C-alpha positions as CSV (number, residue, x, y, z in Angstrom):
1,M,-67.0,116.1,-52.1
2,V,-67.1,112.5,-52.2
3,R,-69.7,111.2,-50.3
4,R,-68.5,108.5,-48.1
5,R,-70.6,105.3,-47.8
6,R,-71.7,104.4,-44.5
7,H,-72.1,101.0,-43.9
8,S,-74.6,100.1,-41.2
9,R,-73.6,97.3,-38.9
10,R,-76.3,95.0,-38.3
11,K,-76.6,92.5,-35.6
12,A,-76.7,88.8,-36.7
13,R,-79.9,87.2,-35.8
14,V,-80.3,83.5,-35.2
15,S,-83.5,82.1,-36.4
16,P,-85.4,79.7,-34.0
17,Q,-84.9,77.0,-36.5
18,G,-81.2,77.2,-36.5
19,A,-81.0,77.3,-32.7
20,L,-83.2,74.0,-32.6
21,I,-81.0,72.2,-35.2
22,G,-77.8,73.2,-33.1
23,L,-79.4,72.0,-30.0
24,V,-80.3,68.8,-31.6
25,F,-76.7,68.3,-32.9
26,F,-75.2,69.0,-29.5
27,L,-77.6,66.7,-27.7
28,I,-76.5,63.8,-30.3
29,I,-72.9,64.6,-29.9
30,S,-73.2,64.6,-26.0
31,F,-75.1,61.4,-26.3
32,F,-72.5,59.5,-28.2
33,F,-69.6,61.0,-26.0
34,L,-71.6,59.8,-22.8
35,D,-72.1,56.5,-24.3
36,F,-68.4,56.3,-25.0
37,L,-67.5,57.2,-21.5
38,Y,-69.8,54.7,-19.9
39,K,-68.8,51.8,-22.1
40,W,-65.0,52.8,-21.4
41,K,-65.5,52.9,-17.7
42,E,-67.6,49.6,-17.8
43,G,-64.6,48.0,-19.7
44,A,-62.1,49.3,-17.5
45,G,-64.0,48.2,-14.5
46,R,-64.5,44.7,-16.1
47,S,-60.7,44.3,-16.6
48,I,-59.9,45.1,-13.0
49,K,-62.5,42.5,-11.9
50,Q,-61.1,39.8,-14.1
51,V,-57.5,40.7,-12.8
52,K,-58.7,40.4,-9.3
53,Q,-60.5,37.3,-10.1
54,I,-57.4,35.6,-11.8
55,E,-55.4,36.6,-8.6
56,K,-58.0,35.0,-6.3
57,I,-57.9,31.8,-8.4
58,K,-54.2,31.7,-8.1
59,K,-54.3,32.2,-4.3
60,I,-56.7,29.3,-4.2
61,E,-54.5,27.1,-6.1
62,Q,-51.7,27.8,-4.0
63,V,-53.5,27.2,-0.8
64,E,-54.6,23.9,-2.1
65,K,-51.0,22.9,-3.2
66,I,-50.0,23.8,0.3
67,E,-52.6,21.7,1.8
68,Q,-51.6,18.8,-0.3
69,L,-47.9,19.2,0.6
70,G,-49.1,19.2,4.2
71,Q,-50.8,15.9,3.7
72,Q,-47.7,14.3,2.1
73,I,-45.7,15.4,5.1
74,E,-47.9,14.1,7.5
75,Q,-48.3,10.7,5.7
76,A,-44.5,10.7,5.7
77,G,-44.2,11.5,9.2
78,E,-46.5,8.7,10.0
79,S,-44.6,6.3,8.0
80,V,-41.2,7.3,9.6
81,K,-42.9,6.9,13.1
82,K,-44.0,3.4,12.2
83,E,-40.6,2.4,11.1
84,K,-39.1,4.2,14.2
85,E,-40.9,2.5,16.7
86,P,-39.6,-1.1,16.1
87,L,-36.1,0.4,15.7
88,E,-36.4,2.3,19.0
89,S,-37.6,-0.9,20.6
90,K,-34.7,-2.9,19.3
91,V,-32.0,-0.4,20.1
92,G,-33.6,-0.1,23.5
93,K,-33.3,-3.8,24.2
94,E,-29.7,-3.8,22.9
95,V,-28.9,-0.9,25.2
96,K,-30.6,-2.6,28.1
97,E,-28.6,-5.8,27.3
98,I,-25.3,-3.8,27.1
99,G,-26.3,-2.0,30.3
100,I,-27.1,-5.5,32.2
101,K,-23.5,-6.7,30.9
102,V,-21.5,-3.6,32.1
103,T,-23.2,-3.8,35.5
104,E,-22.3,-7.4,36.2
105,G,-19.9,-7.8,38.8
106,I,-19.8,-4.0,39.7
107,R,-20.7,-3.2,43.3
108,T,-24.2,-1.5,44.0
109,E,-24.7,0.7,46.9
110,A,-28.0,0.8,48.9
111,E,-29.7,3.0,51.2
112,P,-32.6,2.7,53.7
113,S,-36.3,3.0,52.4
114,E,-39.2,4.2,54.1
115,T,-40.4,0.6,54.7
116,G,-37.2,-0.2,56.3
117,G,-35.7,-2.1,53.5
118,T,-33.1,-1.2,51.0
119,E,-33.3,0.3,47.7
120,E,-30.6,-0.3,45.0
121,L,-29.0,2.9,43.7
122,L,-27.7,2.9,40.2
123,P,-24.7,1.0,39.9
124,K,-21.3,2.7,40.2
125,L,-19.2,2.3,37.3
126,K,-15.6,1.5,37.9
127,E,-13.4,4.3,36.8
128,E,-11.2,3.3,33.9
129,K,-7.8,4.8,33.5
130,P,-7.3,5.5,29.9
131,E,-4.8,3.0,28.4
132,E,-1.3,4.3,27.9
133,A,-0.4,4.7,24.3
134,K,1.6,1.6,23.4
135,E,5.0,2.1,21.7
136,E,4.9,0.7,18.1
137,K,7.8,-1.5,17.6
138,P,9.6,-0.9,14.3
139,I,9.3,-3.9,12.0
140,T,12.6,-5.5,11.7
141,L,13.3,-7.6,8.7
142,P,15.4,-10.8,9.0
143,P,19.1,-10.3,8.0
144,P,20.2,-11.6,4.6
145,R,21.3,-15.2,4.8
146,V,24.1,-16.8,2.9
147,A,24.6,-20.7,2.9
148,L,28.1,-21.6,1.6
149,I,28.7,-25.3,0.6
150,I,32.2,-26.8,0.4
151,D,32.2,-29.7,-2.1
152,D,34.5,-32.6,-2.9
153,L,35.5,-33.6,0.6
154,G,36.7,-37.1,1.5
155,Y,39.8,-37.7,-0.2
156,S,42.1,-36.0,2.4
157,L,42.0,-34.9,5.9
158,R,44.7,-32.3,5.1
159,A,42.3,-30.6,2.6
160,A,39.5,-30.4,5.3
161,K,41.8,-29.3,8.2
162,P,41.7,-25.6,7.3
163,L,38.0,-25.7,7.6
164,L,38.2,-26.0,11.5
165,D,39.7,-22.6,11.7
166,I,36.7,-21.1,10.1
167,K,34.2,-20.0,13.1
168,Y,31.1,-19.4,11.0
169,P,28.4,-22.1,9.7
170,L,29.4,-23.9,6.7
171,T,27.9,-27.0,4.9
172,L,30.4,-29.7,4.0
173,S,29.7,-32.1,1.2
174,I,31.2,-35.3,1.3
175,L,31.7,-37.8,-1.6
176,P,30.7,-41.4,-0.6
177,G,33.0,-44.4,-0.6
178,L,36.2,-42.6,-0.1
179,R,38.8,-43.3,2.6
180,Y,37.7,-40.4,4.9
181,S,34.2,-40.2,4.0
182,V,32.6,-41.5,7.1
183,S,35.1,-40.0,9.5
184,L,34.7,-36.5,8.0
185,A,30.9,-36.8,8.0
186,K,31.0,-37.7,11.7
187,R,33.3,-34.9,12.6
188,M,31.9,-32.2,10.4
189,S,28.3,-32.8,11.5
190,Q,29.1,-30.8,14.7
191,P,28.2,-27.1,14.9
192,P,29.0,-24.7,13.4
193,F,29.1,-27.1,10.5
194,E,26.6,-29.4,8.6
195,A,27.2,-32.5,6.5
196,T,25.7,-33.5,3.4
197,L,26.1,-36.4,0.9
198,H,28.0,-35.2,-2.4
199,L,26.1,-37.6,-4.8
200,P,28.0,-38.3,-7.9
201,L,25.7,-37.8,-11.0
202,E,26.5,-38.5,-14.8
203,P,28.0,-35.3,-16.5
204,E,27.9,-34.3,-20.1
205,G,31.5,-35.0,-20.7
206,K,33.7,-37.8,-20.5
207,G,35.9,-37.0,-17.7
208,H,36.7,-38.8,-14.3
209,L,33.7,-40.5,-12.8
210,E,33.6,-41.2,-9.3
211,R,32.6,-44.9,-7.9
212,G,29.0,-45.3,-7.9
213,T,28.2,-42.5,-10.2
214,I,24.4,-42.6,-11.0
215,M,24.1,-43.0,-14.9
216,V,21.0,-42.0,-17.1
217,D,20.8,-45.5,-18.7
218,M,20.7,-47.3,-15.3
219,S,17.5,-49.3,-14.5
220,E,15.4,-48.0,-11.6
221,E,16.3,-50.9,-9.4
222,K,20.2,-50.1,-10.0
223,V,19.7,-46.5,-9.1
224,R,17.8,-47.1,-5.8
225,D,20.5,-49.7,-5.0
226,L,23.3,-47.2,-5.3
227,M,21.3,-44.5,-3.4
228,E,20.7,-47.1,-0.6
229,K,24.4,-47.7,-0.6
230,H,25.5,-43.9,-0.4
231,L,23.1,-42.8,2.0
232,S,23.4,-45.7,4.3
233,L,27.4,-45.0,4.6
234,L,26.8,-41.5,5.8
235,L,23.5,-41.6,7.8
236,P,22.9,-40.4,10.4
237,Y,25.5,-37.6,10.1
238,I,23.9,-35.9,6.9
239,K,21.1,-33.7,6.6
240,G,20.9,-33.4,3.0
241,V,22.1,-34.3,-0.5
242,N,23.7,-32.2,-3.3
243,G,24.9,-33.2,-6.7
244,H,28.5,-34.0,-7.8
245,M,28.9,-33.0,-11.6
246,G,25.6,-34.1,-12.9
247,S,25.0,-31.9,-15.9
248,K,23.4,-34.8,-17.8
249,A,21.7,-36.6,-15.0
250,T,20.0,-33.5,-13.5
251,A,18.3,-32.8,-17.0
252,D,16.8,-36.3,-16.8
253,K,13.5,-36.3,-15.3
254,R,13.2,-40.1,-14.8
255,I,16.6,-40.3,-13.1
256,M,15.9,-37.3,-10.9
257,S,12.6,-38.6,-9.9
258,I,14.0,-41.8,-8.7
259,V,16.9,-40.3,-6.9
260,L,14.8,-37.7,-5.1
261,E,12.2,-40.2,-4.1
262,E,15.1,-42.0,-2.1
263,V,16.2,-38.5,-0.6
264,K,12.5,-37.8,0.6
265,K,12.3,-41.3,2.1
266,R,15.1,-40.5,4.6
267,D,13.6,-36.9,5.3
268,L,16.8,-35.1,3.8
269,Y,16.8,-31.9,1.6
270,F,18.2,-31.5,-1.8
271,V,20.4,-28.8,-3.0
272,D,20.8,-28.6,-7.0
273,S,24.4,-27.9,-7.7
274,Y,22.9,-26.3,-11.1
275,T,25.6,-27.4,-13.4
276,T,23.3,-27.1,-16.4
277,D,20.4,-24.7,-17.2
278,K,18.4,-27.8,-18.3
279,S,18.2,-29.1,-14.9
280,V,14.9,-30.4,-13.8
281,A,16.1,-31.3,-10.3
282,L,14.4,-28.3,-8.5
283,E,11.0,-28.9,-10.5
284,V,11.1,-32.5,-9.5
285,A,12.0,-31.8,-5.8
286,R,9.2,-29.4,-5.5
287,G,6.8,-31.6,-7.1
288,L,7.6,-34.2,-4.4
289,G,7.3,-31.8,-1.6
290,L,10.9,-32.0,-0.8
291,K,12.8,-29.1,0.9
292,T,15.1,-27.8,-1.9
293,A,17.3,-24.9,-3.0
294,S,19.5,-24.2,-6.1
295,R,23.2,-23.0,-6.2
296,Q,23.4,-19.2,-7.4
297,V,27.3,-18.7,-7.5
298,F,30.4,-20.8,-7.8
299,L,33.2,-19.2,-6.0
300,D,36.1,-20.9,-7.8
301,S,35.2,-22.5,-11.1
302,G,36.6,-22.2,-14.5
303,R,40.0,-20.4,-15.4
304,E,39.6,-17.8,-12.6
305,R,39.7,-20.4,-9.9
306,N,43.2,-19.3,-8.8
307,N,42.4,-15.6,-8.8
308,P,42.1,-14.1,-5.2
309,D,40.1,-11.1,-6.7
310,Y,37.7,-13.2,-8.6
311,I,37.0,-15.3,-5.4
312,R,36.6,-12.1,-3.5
313,A,34.1,-10.8,-6.1
314,R,32.2,-14.1,-6.0
315,M,31.7,-13.6,-2.2
316,E,30.5,-10.3,-2.6
317,E,28.0,-11.3,-5.4
318,L,26.5,-13.7,-2.9
319,A,26.1,-11.3,-0.3
320,D,24.3,-8.9,-3.0
321,I,22.0,-11.7,-4.0
322,A,21.0,-12.2,-0.4
323,R,20.4,-8.7,0.4
324,K,17.9,-8.6,-2.6
325,E,16.3,-12.0,-2.2
326,G,16.8,-12.7,1.6
327,K,19.1,-15.6,1.0
328,A,21.5,-17.1,-1.3
329,V,23.4,-20.4,-1.8
330,G,27.2,-20.4,-3.0
331,I,29.4,-23.4,-3.6
332,G,33.3,-23.7,-3.3
333,H,36.0,-26.3,-3.1
334,P,38.5,-27.1,-0.4
335,R,41.4,-25.6,-2.1
336,P,43.8,-23.6,0.0
337,L,43.1,-20.4,-1.8
338,T,39.6,-20.5,-1.7
339,L,39.4,-21.4,2.0
340,K,41.9,-18.5,2.8
341,I,39.5,-16.1,0.9
342,V,36.4,-17.6,2.6
343,Q,38.0,-17.1,6.1
344,E,39.0,-13.6,5.3
345,M,35.7,-12.5,3.6
346,M,33.0,-14.1,6.1
347,P,33.9,-11.8,9.1
348,K,34.0,-8.8,6.9
349,L,30.5,-9.6,5.4
350,A,29.2,-10.6,8.8
351,K,29.9,-7.0,9.9
352,E,28.1,-5.7,7.0
353,G,24.9,-7.6,8.3
354,I,25.1,-11.0,6.3
355,L,24.1,-13.9,8.3
356,F,26.1,-17.1,7.5
357,V,23.8,-20.3,7.8
358,T,24.0,-24.1,7.0
359,A,22.0,-25.1,3.9
360,S,19.2,-26.6,6.0
361,E,18.2,-23.0,6.8
362,V,17.7,-21.8,3.4
363,V,15.9,-24.8,1.7
364,E,12.1,-24.6,1.4
């Protein structure tokens, strides 16, 4: 038989020296651990204190800012108060003055006082009824005005006779020194007509010239003598002057200055027949402060003067200009066809709102 070995189990024994070493080691570890815990706790506590301290500092700063803001508001309030007091005083005085003015003339009532006298009550204001709304009247513009001048009168009474059938205002321009000049001026100075001097002025061409035509090469003395002669014949029947022909003379500033000075002396107006676009008559007249106007339409000049449709068209043109500009000046001649169309067209245009007037009502 094989002998089994028996192993004896021996209990481990710790020596006193080993136990002491273990205890020392344990104490050392515990010391370090406790030291660590203490320092950690102290550090955490210190951090909390710092946070609290920072918050406290912030609160203190906020309080200080609020106090500063309060002081600023208080100072601003005092400043406003100082400015307000004189303003209130001023306003109070003004209100008082207004109150005095309002109460002037208003009856005050009184009642007995304890001493037997009377005490004035506050004034009773009169009840004012609200003003009724006023109706605004529409603005009405003046009607468009047309001044129609008939030139070259004085040769014949027969030529002027059809004019008497026209019941609308016309300006009749009479040549000086003719057989019927004065009688026509006298007759045609009565409403609805107005008479003017049809002053002969030098034209560019070499056509027929009226007696007493003013030429550009005349001396100042000669021009003034002719003006005196022409005007004295027709005064006091005429109210103005317009030119006969005159395309050369009206372009001459010297001549027109002399002519228009004589016109102004007699307190007359001047209408430029405007037979040339070189005319300086309007410019000179305005420079002298003379009432003046310029012709805008010829009714019957040139080759179409015997065409009734042409004359009608010119009358319509006059009306259109007046509608746009407020006024217009036209010139025609005492030909039978012209006067027939004028007599036909004037009532028609009047119904359309055109106001026919004499030249003195359009010059300015």
